N, C-alpha and C positions, 0 to 999 in steps of 0.2 A: 218769583218775588224778589229773591237776592239779586238776581241779574239785573232786572229791572232798577232796584236801588243802584247798584254798583255802577250803572251808566248813567244815570241821572246825577249822582254825586260827582262822577268823573266829569260831566258836562259843566258843572259849576266851576269846578277846579280850572277847566280849559278857558271857559270864559273869562275868568280872573287874570289869565295868564296871556289875554290876547293883546296886551301891550310889549309883551316880552320883543327887546330888539333882536332877538335870535330867530323870530319867526320870520321868514322869506314873505317877500309879496308875490301875488299870485300862484297859480298850481302849475301842473302839468297834467296834459292830458296822452303822454305818451305811454305806451305800454311797458310794465315792469320788466326790467332786464336785470339779471344778477349783477353785473357790475364787477367790483372787486370781487374774487373769490370769498366765501363766508369762513370765518374764523369765530366761533362764539362758543357759549358753554351754557350749561343747564344748572338751576338752583344756585344762583350767585347775585351778584349785585343787582338790584332793580328788578329781579324776577319776581320776587312775593312781597317785597316793601320798598318804600321809596330809595332811591340812589342817593348816595353821599359823596361829596366832592373826592375825598380820598379815595374811593371805591373805583370811581371812573378813570383816576389814574394809574391804580392798581391793573385795571382792565388793559388800558392802553399800554403801559410798560410791558404786560404779559404778551403782547404780540395778537390781542383779540382784535376784530375790527367791527363786530357787531355786539353792543350792549341791549340791555333791556330796560324798559321803562314802564311807570306805574302811571305817569302823568306828564304835563307837559313841562314841568320844572325838570324831571328827569331828562326828557329829550334836550331842554336847555343844557344841562349837565353834560351829558353825553356829547352835544354840539361842541362845546368849550374844550374838551379835550379830544376832538376830531374823529369822534365815532359815530358811527349809525346806531340807529335806536329800532329794537322790536317792542312795540306798544302793546301791552297784553289788554285784550278788550273781551275775551270770553266767548261765548256763542249766544248773542242776543236772538231773540225770536223776531224774524221779521214778518212774520204773520201778525203780530201784536202791534198795535197803531203807537202805542205809547214808547214801546223799545224802539221802533223805526224812528221815531221823531228825535229820542234822545240820541241814536247811532247818526243819524243826519247831521245833528249838531255837533257830535264829536269830529266825524270826518270833515266837516266843512272848516273846522279849526285848526285840526292837525294836519291835513294833507299837505299844507304850504310849509311845513316845518322843515328846514334844512337837514335834520338829524333823522328823521322819520325814513324808516326802510320797510317796515312790515307791521302788520298786525298779526298778532299772536292769537289764534283762536282755540285749539284745543290739542290735548296730548293725547294718543293712541285711541281714537274713537273706532267701534267696530263697524261692520259695513251697514249695521241698521240705521247708524247716524248720517250714512253719506247723503241722502236726498237732502235732507235739512242743511247740512253743511254746504251742498253745491248750490242751494237758494242763498245761502247768507255769502258765500264766495262770488257769485254773479252779482250780488247786490252790491258788495264791497269794490267789485271789478268797474261796475258801471258809474258808480261815483268817485271813485279814486283808482282810475288803471295803473297810476305809476307805482304802486305800492303792495307788496306782496300781501296775500293772506296765508298765514303760515299754520300748516297743520302738520303733525308728527304721529308716524305709522308705528303700529306695533312691529316686534322681530318676527322671524320664521318661528320661534320656540313658543309664540303665543298660542292657546289651545282653541279649539274648535268654536267655541262660546265667545272667546275674546275677540277674535277675528270676525265672528259672524257669518262664516262661510262653512257650511257642513261638508263632510267628506262626499258625499252624494252630490252636491252641487258642483264641487271642485273636479268631479268625474265628470260629471254631465256637461261641464265646458271645455274638458279636456280637447273635444273636436274642433274648438274654435282657436286653437293655438298651432299656427303652421310651424313645422319643425320643431316640436315640443323638445327642448331641453337637449337638443343636437350637440354632442360633444361634451356635456356637462355630466360628471359624475354625481348623482343624485338620489335622494330618498324622493322618488316619485310622489308618495302620499302627501309629505310636507310641502314639496314643491307646487304642486297641484294646487293645494288649499292656499298657499300663499300667493301664488300666481294670480287665481282667481279673485282674493284679495285686493291686488294692486289693479287688477283690471277695473274692478267695480270702483275703487276709488278715483282712476283716471277718468273713467268713462262719465261718472256721475258726478263727481267734484270739480272735475277739469282743473285742477292744480297748475300752478306755475313752476312748483318745485316738488319733488320727492324727497322728504326726510325720514328717516326711521331711527331707532336705536338698536342696539345690539350689544350684550355685554357677555363677553368671550371667556375671561378669565375665572375660574371657578376655585374654592377653596382649595380642593386636591387634584386638579387637573384643569385642562381647557376644554372650552365647549366643541360641540361638533358641527356647527350648522354656520360659523362666521363667514366662510368662503361662500357657501349656499345662499347664504342672506344678500352678500354682496353680489354676486352673480345674478340674481334673479331681480335686485333693483336695478343693476347696471342694465340689463336687457329690458325692462319696462321702459326707462328712463330713455334709453337710445329710441325704442319704438315710438315713443311718444314724444320725441324731441325736448325733453326736458332736462334741465340738471339735477344732479342729487347731492343729497347731504347726510352723512353719516355720525350719528352720536356716538362717540366712542367712550370705552369706561375709563374713568380717572379716580375712582375710589373703589373702597371695599363695601360690602352690605353682609354682614353676618346673617341678617333674617334671610337674605337671599342665596346665600351660599356662596357669594364671591370674595375672592381675594383683591387687595388692591395691586393694580399692576405698578410695577416699578417703570424705571425710566426706559429701559430697553423696550418694554412692553407697549409703553404708550406711544413710544417712536415707531414700533411695528404696526401698531393700529392705525398710525397717520399716513404712514408710507403704503401700507397695503390698500387704504382706501383711495389714496391718489393713483396708484397703478391701475385701480380699477375704473377710475374717471370720476371722482368724486371732484365738486368743484366746491364742497363745503365740509367742515368738520365742526363738531360741538363736542364740549367737554363734560361728562355727567360724573361726580357733580363738582362744580366750582369750590363752593364752601366747605365741602369735606375733603375731597382729595386734594385740592390743590391751596387751599387756604384756610386751614383750619383755625388758627388764631387772627383774629383782625389785624392785629399788630404784626403779626411775623408770618412770612409765605413760607410753606413747607419746600424742601428742596426739589420737590417734582415741579413745583411751579416755574423755576429756572429754567428746567430741562425743557419743559412745556414751550416757555417763551420762545426757545431756539425753534423747537418743531414748528410752532405756529409760524414763525417768520420764513423758515425754509419751505413750507407747505406752500404758502402764499404767494411765495417768488416761483416755484414750481407750477402751480396750478395756473399762474397768470400767463406762463409759456405755453400752456396747454389748452389754454382756454378756446382759442380759434379754431383746433383741432377737433376732430371727433376720434372717440376711442374705437379702436378696432381689433381690439383683443385684451385678454387678460390670461397669461399662461404660466402654468406652473410646472417647473422642471423639478426633476427628483420624484418625491413621495405625491400622489394626487390625494387632496384633500377631499371630502364631501363637499360637493359643488365647484370643485377646480375642472378647469381644462387644460389637457396636455397640450405642449408645443407642437404644432403641426409639422409634420415633414417639409423640409424645404423652406422653412422660415427664414425671414429677411435677417434678423439677429437671432444669435445663438451662444448660450454661454458655454464656456470650455472652463473643465470638463463637464459634460452633459448631465450629470448625476447630482450635480450641486442643488442644495435646496434654495433655489432662488424664484423670483415671481418677474416675469417680463409684461409690463404693460404698453401695449402699441398705440399710437395715436398718428394720425396724418390728415391731410384733406382730401385725399384721392383714395377711394376705396380699395381695399387691399393693396397699397402702398405705403407702408408706415414710414414716416421719416423721423419719429421721435419714439424714445422707447425708456420707460421708468423701470429701473431695475433695483428691487428690493430683495434684500437678505432674509429669506423666512425663519432663520435661525436667531431667536431672540435673546441666546443665552451666549453664542460664541460670534466673534468676528469671522468674516471669509473674504478670501481673495479669489476673484473669478475674472475669466478673461470673455469679454464679449466680443465676438465676430460679427462685422456687419457689411453690408454690401457695397461700402465704398468708405472713404476717409471720414472720420466722426468727430464730434466736438462734445465737450463733457460741460455742464451746466454747475458755476458755482454760486450756489443758492445765496451765502451771506454778502456776496458782492452783486449778485444779479448779471453776472458777466458769463461769456461761452469762451472756452479755450480748447484749441485743438488737440485730440489725444496723441501722445508720442507715436504711438503704434499704427497711427492711421486708420485702418480697416479693423484693427483689433486693439481694443482698450482693456487694459489692466486695471480692474478696480479693488481696492480695499473698502469693504464697508463693516461698519459697525454693526453690533446685533440689532436687528430688526430695522436696519438702516436702509434708505432708499437714494437714488441718484439719477439724474436725468441727462441722457444722450441723444445726440440727435445727428444726422448725417450733414455734413460739411456744408455750410451755406455758402 
């Protein structure tokens, strides 16, 4: 009943907004594409209440390019600030004629809005909800194929009941996975259960983007499954030929036992995601970790604004390429894969704690590599040896520069920082 009322009320607001000059004429029947890599947030402006003008300005100034909207007025506000919008619609029941009518009216009104990018459906559904979600996603895609139906998934540390996948079901499905976890250091029980969750989601819902959250920094330690989660998401996304987005931690939560990450730790989360092939990041939570006081941003806001812009610039460069591997040098974490022998790019000395994300257009012939300092407490200097002369990307200016050492690049990396290298063009 609540959902039925929400959509009906929403449609009244939308009809009132039909005369807005910000609504474009005509719609697009083109299938949704990611376009600009995604930089967004959770629990911030527009996510659970109407968006205010100064909040949209804060979002834009902070380097985010996808805001949230509760109604058409919010979409107008986002458009005025050059932002894309994710419209919250929930999960209407398309087997209910009244709700279908309201949803059709909503789509017909907003699908032409120049700020609309996605419909937000639900956060962290279990596998039992996938059939209904699949029907809803298909309904939205039929009526508005140009906009994403957004769903966010649980992390690996969700329990059996949350994921909706029993250990027995995961074990029975094991035979369906060719080359299970080859090369990945993993806990098979956790990995099998989560991979089965991903398989059911992709096959039943047919999403166009895989989004998940994972909160790694605990009160007295770090979690163990961050790279396992990244590895499983990356593999599922590659197999399904889908982009993926990682919701990263940007606040504390005493109830959950999390510590609030500092600047170096958020940098580490940002660039490890990029090295594994993420085409999007989101911050949880915007309104606590990044902007606690509406009038005064926290120091983390300014650091994140730099990371957002650098992530976006580097992700744009990688967008035409395919992730070919994410390799850990030094200690191998749960979920990590060691750098193979005779790799195209090799750090020197070899024992340093760095991550290499390989990218290229031709299989097994990487041309680009994201190098990440896995030490989020200390800066590191490393040398990257490549198969030929190289260039380094300067993210703030979006320009490439030849490395002085030719086929050997000396890299000074801040704690948790990442840089992008390619073979000289």
